[in-house]
C-alpha positions in Angstrom: -65.2 35.3 14.5 -61.5 36.3 14.5 -60.5 32.7 14.7 -62.5 32.0 11.5 -60.9 34.9 9.7 -57.4 33.9 10.7 -58.1 30.4 9.6 -59.4 31.6 6.2 -56.3 33.7 5.8 -54.1 30.8 6.7 -55.6 28.5 4.1 -55.4 31.3 1.4 -51.7 31.9 2.2 -51.0 28.2 2.2 -52.6 27.6 -1.2 -50.7 30.6 -2.5 -47.4 29.2 -1.2 -48.1 25.8 -2.7 -48.9 27.4 -6.0 -45.7 29.3 -6.0 -43.7 26.2 -5.2 -45.5 24.2 -7.9 -45.0 27.0 -10.4 -41.3 27.3 -9.7 -40.8 23.6 -9.8 -42.6 23.2 -13.1 -40.7 26.2 -14.6 -37.3 24.7 -13.7 -38.3 21.3 -14.8 -39.2 22.7 -18.2 -36.1 24.8 -18.3 -33.9 21.9 -17.7 -35.6 19.4 -20.0 -37.2 21.3 -23.0 -33.8 22.7 -24.2 -32.5 19.2 -25.0 -35.5 18.6 -27.4 -34.2 19.7 -30.8 -36.0 21.6 -33.4 -34.8 21.4 -37.0 -32.4 18.6 -35.8 -31.6 17.6 -39.3 -31.3 21.1 -40.7 -29.1 21.4 -43.7 -26.2 23.9 -43.3 -24.3 25.6 -46.1 -20.7 25.1 -46.9 -18.1 27.9 -47.2 -20.2 29.4 -50.1 -22.9 30.3 -47.6 -22.9 32.9 -44.9 -21.1 32.5 -41.6 -22.7 33.6 -38.3 -21.8 33.0 -34.7 -23.6 32.3 -31.4 -21.7 34.2 -28.8 -22.3 33.6 -25.0 -20.8 35.5 -22.1 -21.8 32.6 -19.8 -25.4 33.8 -19.3 -26.5 35.8 -22.2 -26.2 35.0 -26.0 -25.8 37.3 -29.0 -26.2 36.5 -32.6 -23.1 37.8 -34.4 -23.3 38.4 -38.2 -21.1 39.8 -40.9 -21.5 43.5 -41.2 -21.8 43.2 -44.9 -22.8 40.4 -47.2 -24.1 40.3 -50.7 -27.4 42.0 -50.5 -27.4 42.9 -46.9 -25.4 45.8 -45.3 -26.1 46.4 -41.6 -24.0 49.6 -41.7 -27.0 51.3 -43.5 -29.1 50.8 -40.5 -26.5 51.0 -37.7 -24.2 54.0 -37.3 -20.6 53.6 -36.0 -21.0 57.1 -34.7 -23.3 55.6 -32.0 -20.2 53.9 -30.5 -17.5 55.6 -28.4 -14.7 54.5 -30.8 -16.5 55.4 -34.0 -14.4 52.6 -35.6 -15.9 51.8 -39.0 -13.5 48.9 -39.8 -15.3 46.2 -37.7 -16.4 43.3 -40.0 -18.9 41.7 -37.6 -21.9 42.9 -35.6 -23.6 41.2 -32.7 -27.2 41.5 -31.7 -28.6 40.8 -28.3 -32.2 41.4 -27.2 -33.2 41.9 -23.6 -35.0 43.8 -20.9 -34.2 47.5 -21.3 -34.1 48.2 -17.5 -31.8 45.2 -16.9 -29.5 46.3 -19.8 -29.2 49.9 -18.9 -29.3 49.8 -15.2 -27.2 46.6 -14.6 -23.9 46.9 -16.3 -22.5 44.4 -13.7 -24.2 41.9 -11.5 -23.3 43.9 -8.5 -25.6 46.6 -9.8 -28.6 44.3 -9.9 -31.7 45.6 -8.0 -34.6 43.4 -6.9 -37.0 45.9 -8.6 -35.2 45.5 -11.9 -35.3 41.7 -11.8 -39.0 41.7 -10.8 -40.0 44.1 -13.6 -38.0 42.0 -16.1 -39.5 38.6 -15.0 -43.1 39.7 -14.8 -43.9 41.6 -18.1 -43.5 45.0 -16.5 -40.6 46.5 -18.5 -39.7 47.4 -22.1 -36.9 45.9 -24.2 -33.8 47.0 -25.9 -31.3 45.7 -28.5 -27.7 45.7 -27.6 -25.5 46.1 -30.7 -21.8 45.3 -30.5 -19.2 45.5 -33.3 -16.4 42.9 -33.4 -13.0 42.9 -35.1 -12.7 39.1 -35.0 -14.4 36.1 -33.7 -12.7 33.3 -31.7 -14.3 29.8 -31.7 -14.4 28.2 -28.2 -17.0 26.7 -25.9 -18.9 30.0 -25.7 -18.6 30.9 -29.4 -20.0 28.7 -32.1 -19.7 29.1 -35.8 -22.6 28.2 -38.2 -22.6 28.2 -42.0 -26.0 29.0 -43.3 -27.6 29.4 -46.8 -28.3 32.8 -48.2 -32.0 32.0 -47.9 -31.6 31.1 -44.3 -29.7 34.3 -43.7 -32.5 36.3 -45.2 -34.9 34.8 -42.7 -32.6 35.6 -39.9 -32.1 39.1 -41.1 -35.8 39.8 -41.2 -36.3 38.4 -37.7 -33.5 40.6 -36.2 -34.7 43.6 -38.1 -38.3 43.1 -36.9 -37.0 43.1 -33.3 -36.0 46.8 -33.6 -38.4 49.6 -33.0 -38.3 51.9 -36.0 -38.9 55.7 -36.5 -39.3 57.8 -39.6 -38.0 56.0 -42.8 -37.5 52.8 -40.9 -34.5 54.1 -38.9 -33.7 52.3 -35.6 -34.3 54.2 -32.5 -30.9 54.8 -30.8 -30.7 55.2 -27.0 -28.0 57.8 -26.5 -25.2 57.8 -24.0 -25.5 54.2 -23.0 -22.7 51.7 -23.7 -20.7 49.0 -22.0 -17.5 49.6 -24.0 -16.0 51.3 -27.0 -17.8 49.4 -29.7 -21.4 49.0 -28.7 -24.6 50.8 -28.2 -28.3 50.3 -27.4 -31.6 50.7 -29.5 -35.3 50.5 -28.6 -36.7 47.1 -29.3 -40.1 45.4 -29.7 -41.6 42.8 -27.4 -41.5 42.4 -23.6 -39.0 40.4 -21.7 -40.5 37.9 -19.2 -39.9 34.5 -17.6 -40.9 32.7 -20.7 -39.3 34.9 -23.3 -35.7 35.8 -22.2 -32.7 37.1 -24.0 -31.8 33.5 -24.8 -35.2 32.6 -26.0 -34.9 35.5 -28.4 -31.7 34.0 -29.8 -33.2 30.5 -30.0 -36.3 31.8 -31.8 -34.0 33.4 -34.4 -32.3 30.1 -35.1 -35.8 28.5 -35.4 -36.9 31.1 -37.9 -33.8 30.6 -39.9 -34.5 26.9 -40.0 -31.3 26.0 -38.0 -30.9 23.7 -35.1 -32.4 25.0 -31.9 -34.1 24.0 -28.7 -37.8 23.5 -28.4 -37.6 26.2 -25.8 -34.9 27.5 -23.5 -34.5 30.5 -21.1 -30.7 29.8 -20.7 -27.7 29.9 -23.1 -26.7 26.3 -22.4 -29.8 25.1 -24.1 -28.7 26.8 -27.3 -25.0 25.9 -27.2 -25.8 22.2 -26.4 -27.0 21.8 -30.0 -23.7 23.1 -31.4 -21.2 21.3 -29.2 
């Protein structure tokens, strides 16, 4: 009887292990192939009469960096400089990064990463946040790409980013107090749940798709986005 039970447990465990191995293998196969399939490959980009935006990577995570003010769109009406430590209102650019709230707030450096935080983030068990950073200037390099887009494309991107914020009374963004990495950033409550299939970089990539700009078919990593703007 016990032998039969142990045999059954063995086969269940073996099937589970094989499932995990296959799942991980398929995930990484997709993660390293699908990013190179372009969406909107022949997308038209505007000239200098359009709006300039930037894709900014820290080597792992990407932000979409936009002008603070353009004709018809003023982010300072929704984002307060008083929510930053510096309170500097002269920054011409604002960056938006979406991600898991627990990961953002509890992991300022990789040394602070906990297994529980990573598991919650990967398996739909956390909430999300928007990380907003104000910039004085942008420097073009391998991790910062400049894109010119039409005003119509920018409107599409604006609505995508705006919809990613949770909103309170009067449509105000919900600020998360006393949380920042530096002097010119802050965090806000966001919509949607981070997971293995929709990461911070997937969010950025989806924004580019919505704006009818070049993007990956799907990517969980920053390299899949930057590849199309090398």
